[in-house]
Legacy VTK file of the C-alpha trace (Angstrom):
# vtk DataFile Version 3.0
C-alpha trace
ASCII
DATASET POLYDATA
POINTS 269 float
-237.942 -24.159 16.266
-238.669 -21.765 12.826
-236.259 -23.424 10.576
-237.806 -26.717 11.319
-241.387 -25.477 11.180
-240.597 -23.880 7.520
-239.228 -26.538 6.764
-242.282 -28.933 7.338
-244.391 -26.686 5.739
-242.504 -26.447 2.332
-242.199 -30.258 2.434
-246.082 -30.350 3.093
-247.006 -27.789 0.713
-244.287 -26.517 -1.566
-246.058 -26.631 -5.778
-242.203 -26.621 -6.846
-241.880 -30.318 -5.113
-243.279 -33.620 -6.717
-242.794 -35.354 -3.730
-244.762 -33.009 -1.667
-247.932 -33.897 0.402
-249.754 -31.475 -1.536
-248.877 -33.384 -4.760
-250.321 -36.371 -3.880
-253.319 -34.571 -2.305
-254.191 -33.308 -5.650
-253.977 -36.615 -7.587
-256.593 -38.026 -4.756
-258.287 -34.763 -4.960
-258.662 -35.684 -9.164
-260.269 -39.037 -8.562
-263.856 -40.095 -7.975
-263.680 -40.554 -4.281
-262.044 -37.169 -3.765
-259.351 -36.412 -0.827
-259.927 -35.685 2.685
-257.989 -33.285 4.196
-256.273 -33.155 7.644
-257.257 -30.313 10.091
-254.407 -27.973 8.970
-255.097 -28.223 5.196
-258.840 -27.473 5.691
-258.252 -24.001 7.473
-256.056 -22.934 4.774
-258.710 -24.261 2.234
-261.550 -22.499 4.214
-259.266 -19.428 4.095
-258.680 -19.806 0.402
-262.473 -20.257 -0.526
-263.164 -16.984 1.822
-260.452 -15.209 0.359
-261.775 -16.331 -3.325
-265.397 -15.180 -2.198
-263.831 -11.783 -1.042
-262.245 -10.687 -3.960
-265.047 -11.992 -6.206
-262.621 -14.292 -7.783
-259.809 -12.386 -8.292
-257.800 -14.367 -5.676
-257.795 -17.819 -6.570
-255.142 -20.425 -5.302
-256.122 -22.358 -9.215
-254.230 -19.595 -11.200
-251.180 -21.790 -10.802
-250.638 -22.888 -14.991
-251.560 -19.216 -15.643
-248.114 -17.920 -13.712
-246.466 -21.097 -15.120
-247.833 -19.419 -18.415
-246.005 -15.841 -18.085
-243.086 -16.684 -16.337
-242.417 -19.168 -19.490
-243.330 -16.716 -22.092
-240.883 -14.191 -24.224
-243.940 -12.791 -25.829
-247.230 -12.056 -24.675
-249.319 -14.476 -24.526
-252.171 -15.172 -27.451
-255.995 -14.804 -26.548
-255.985 -18.549 -27.473
-253.429 -19.568 -24.722
-254.888 -18.093 -22.366
-258.469 -18.852 -22.655
-257.141 -22.505 -22.944
-255.709 -22.284 -19.115
-258.600 -20.473 -18.030
-260.798 -23.612 -18.467
-259.155 -25.300 -16.024
-258.801 -22.311 -13.397
-261.252 -21.068 -10.750
-261.841 -22.532 -7.137
-265.743 -22.393 -8.682
-264.829 -25.715 -10.146
-263.786 -27.309 -7.115
-265.944 -29.011 -4.524
-264.919 -28.641 -1.388
-267.102 -29.454 1.459
-265.088 -28.709 4.586
-263.321 -32.393 4.671
-263.614 -33.660 1.398
-262.115 -32.012 -1.850
-262.872 -33.006 -4.905
-261.407 -31.552 -8.901
-261.616 -31.563 -12.232
-258.787 -33.115 -13.814
-256.486 -30.601 -14.697
-257.034 -28.002 -11.875
-254.014 -27.791 -9.294
-254.065 -25.918 -6.515
-251.272 -23.314 -5.555
-251.203 -22.243 -1.581
-247.972 -19.721 -2.447
-250.060 -16.490 -2.132
-251.093 -17.606 2.156
-248.431 -20.046 3.046
-245.428 -18.119 3.457
-247.660 -15.630 5.681
-249.269 -18.674 7.340
-245.681 -20.086 7.938
-244.774 -16.369 9.868
-247.575 -16.812 11.927
-247.385 -20.568 12.977
-243.392 -19.870 13.718
-244.551 -16.863 16.049
-246.752 -19.072 17.667
-244.565 -21.556 18.340
-241.883 -19.284 19.838
-244.543 -17.652 22.207
-245.604 -21.219 23.376
-241.484 -21.436 24.565
-241.703 -18.445 26.369
-240.761 -15.541 24.107
-242.382 -12.135 24.285
-240.214 -9.848 22.530
-238.890 -10.158 18.767
-240.208 -11.162 15.483
-240.549 -13.357 12.628
-239.140 -12.126 9.130
-239.948 -14.497 6.506
-238.779 -12.887 3.620
-240.273 -9.107 4.107
-243.449 -10.694 5.863
-243.249 -10.136 9.310
-245.046 -11.553 12.604
-244.175 -9.212 15.843
-244.429 -11.020 19.244
-244.558 -8.062 21.061
-242.034 -4.684 21.534
-238.816 -4.326 22.506
-238.093 -5.394 26.398
-238.413 -1.419 27.138
-241.954 -1.241 25.333
-240.803 0.616 22.704
-241.872 -0.601 19.312
-240.234 -2.154 15.878
-238.981 0.051 13.061
-239.263 -1.331 10.003
-238.805 0.365 6.319
-240.586 0.163 3.484
-238.917 -0.504 0.351
-238.982 2.216 -2.358
-240.569 0.222 -5.430
-238.239 2.039 -7.560
-235.119 2.120 -5.600
-234.370 -1.661 -4.599
-231.726 -0.331 -1.403
-234.103 2.804 -0.680
-236.605 3.487 2.004
-239.845 5.555 1.780
-241.126 5.422 5.045
-240.941 4.069 8.221
-243.761 1.582 9.620
-243.413 1.301 14.134
-245.119 -1.464 14.966
-244.783 -3.483 18.401
-247.214 -6.735 17.683
-249.054 -8.414 14.873
-248.498 -9.354 11.120
-246.831 -6.408 8.561
-247.038 -7.914 4.874
-246.468 -6.026 1.482
-247.137 -6.762 -1.744
-246.092 -5.359 -4.929
-245.048 -5.632 -8.586
-241.085 -4.598 -8.458
-240.163 -8.214 -6.829
-240.879 -11.151 -9.818
-242.031 -9.533 -12.915
-241.875 -10.127 -16.594
-240.416 -7.712 -18.962
-241.491 -7.983 -22.795
-240.856 -5.464 -25.188
-239.913 -2.610 -22.419
-242.974 -3.187 -20.767
-243.445 -4.693 -17.097
-245.643 -7.175 -16.434
-246.528 -8.151 -12.654
-246.495 -12.008 -11.154
-249.758 -11.097 -9.682
-252.567 -12.658 -12.256
-256.095 -12.014 -12.533
-257.835 -15.557 -12.207
-260.636 -14.084 -14.109
-259.043 -12.331 -17.117
-255.785 -14.877 -16.891
-253.687 -11.410 -17.549
-251.050 -9.796 -14.896
-251.548 -6.954 -12.876
-251.104 -3.604 -14.610
-248.003 -2.153 -14.196
-247.110 0.755 -16.116
-250.534 2.770 -15.703
-249.246 6.085 -13.340
-252.559 5.581 -11.322
-251.977 2.265 -10.607
-250.384 0.329 -7.657
-246.764 -0.566 -7.369
-246.983 -1.710 -3.704
-249.158 -1.687 -0.439
-248.600 -2.713 2.880
-250.861 -3.943 5.776
-250.736 -4.430 9.280
-252.891 -6.991 11.027
-253.651 -8.647 14.057
-252.042 -11.383 11.662
-249.129 -11.411 8.892
-251.895 -14.131 6.907
-254.671 -11.506 7.154
-252.085 -8.617 6.268
-250.755 -10.510 3.243
-253.977 -11.485 2.072
-255.109 -7.888 2.247
-252.715 -6.380 0.491
-252.630 -8.611 -2.423
-256.462 -8.539 -3.184
-255.675 -4.528 -2.799
-253.224 -5.268 -6.234
-255.185 -7.335 -7.894
-258.247 -4.734 -7.829
-256.109 -1.889 -8.761
-257.027 1.868 -8.914
-260.299 3.444 -6.975
-261.247 0.074 -6.044
-258.175 -0.938 -4.532
-258.217 2.122 -2.504
-262.130 1.782 -1.412
-260.930 -1.717 -0.720
-258.305 -0.632 1.775
-260.368 1.791 3.503
-263.339 -0.438 4.267
-260.678 -2.830 5.673
-260.942 -1.831 8.961
-257.097 -2.233 8.976
-253.899 0.245 8.694
-252.518 0.306 5.175
-250.380 2.260 3.034
-250.114 2.448 -0.903
-247.527 3.353 -3.492
-248.561 4.562 -6.891
-246.683 3.984 -9.744
-246.601 7.689 -9.878
-244.977 7.741 -6.861
-247.867 8.922 -4.946
-247.934 7.575 -1.223
-251.880 7.003 0.577
-252.755 5.273 3.469
-251.886 5.852 7.101
-250.316 3.073 8.403
-249.419 3.663 11.894
LINES 1 270
269 0 1 2 3 4 5 6 7 8 9 10 11 12 13 14 15 16 17 18 19 20 21 22 23 24 25 26 27 28 29 30 31 32 33 34 35 36 37 38 39 40 41 42 43 44 45 46 47 48 49 50 51 52 53 54 55 56 57 58 59 60 61 62 63 64 65 66 67 68 69 70 71 72 73 74 75 76 77 78 79 80 81 82 83 84 85 86 87 88 89 90 91 92 93 94 95 96 97 98 99 100 101 102 103 104 105 106 107 108 109 110 111 112 113 114 115 116 117 118 119 120 121 122 123 124 125 126 127 128 129 130 131 132 133 134 135 136 137 138 139 140 141 142 143 144 145 146 147 148 149 150 151 152 153 154 155 156 157 158 159 160 161 162 163 164 165 166 167 168 169 170 171 172 173 174 175 176 177 178 179 180 181 182 183 184 185 186 187 188 189 190 191 192 193 194 195 196 197 198 199 200 201 202 203 204 205 206 207 208 209 210 211 212 213 214 215 216 217 218 219 220 221 222 223 224 225 226 227 228 229 230 231 232 233 234 235 236 237 238 239 240 241 242 243 244 245 246 247 248 249 250 251 252 253 254 255 256 257 258 259 260 261 262 263 264 265 266 267 268
C-alpha cells in the first residue's frame, strides 16, 4: 500500500524522470493555452503559492535550475551565471488561476520540497482508511504518526546531531501528527573548504549560509501534518538567524533548532 502510493507520486511528480506526468504538464504549461491541472496537482500548486507568499519569496518551487547549478560546480558560480538563471526563477513569473497553469519558456517546477512530506501524509491516510490506528510512516526522516502505541504511550524519536551522523542530540515524544526536519548537513556542496547548503534562496540565488556560528544547522518541527511540519522547518532554514527564530515562535507549532555553534533552542515537546 505505502510503496504503491510512493511509487505513484514518484512517477507523477519526479523532476528526475523525463517521462513523469509533471514533465508533460510543464511542456503544456509553456504553451500559450497553458495546462489544466488535475485536482491533486491544483492542491499542491495552491500550497506552493501560499508558501511563496508566506516566506516572502524565499520558498519557491521554480528554483531547480539554481539547485542544478550549485550541484554541478566545483567553484563558486559567477555573479553573471547566477543572474542569468535568476531571470528564469520566480513563482511571480507563473500564471496560476487555480486550474490552468501558464509558464514562460525556461521556467521549470520542482515539487521536491513538498512531495516527500505530502507522500507521508497520503500513505498515513490510506493506512487509516484500512483501519490502522497505531504506527507511523517514515520517509527518509519525515514522519506521520497514525497514533501512539496500543498502550497509549508516545513514540520516541531521536533528533540527529548535525555534527555527528550516528548520534542523537535530543529525543521527541509524539503520539500523532507530523514531524519533519530540515538541515544543511545532508546534501551540501563543499567548495574551497567551505560548506554550502542544498537549500537555495530564490531571491538571491545563493545557498543558505552554513558556516556562521549563529546560523542554523538544523530545524525540527511538529505539526498536524508532515507537509506543514516540513514546510515550516524549511522556511526557517531559509530565513536563518533572528528572523528564523521569530518565524518559528510565531508559527504556533512546536519546534527545535540547532545552531552551527551547537546552541539548541525551542521546546518541541
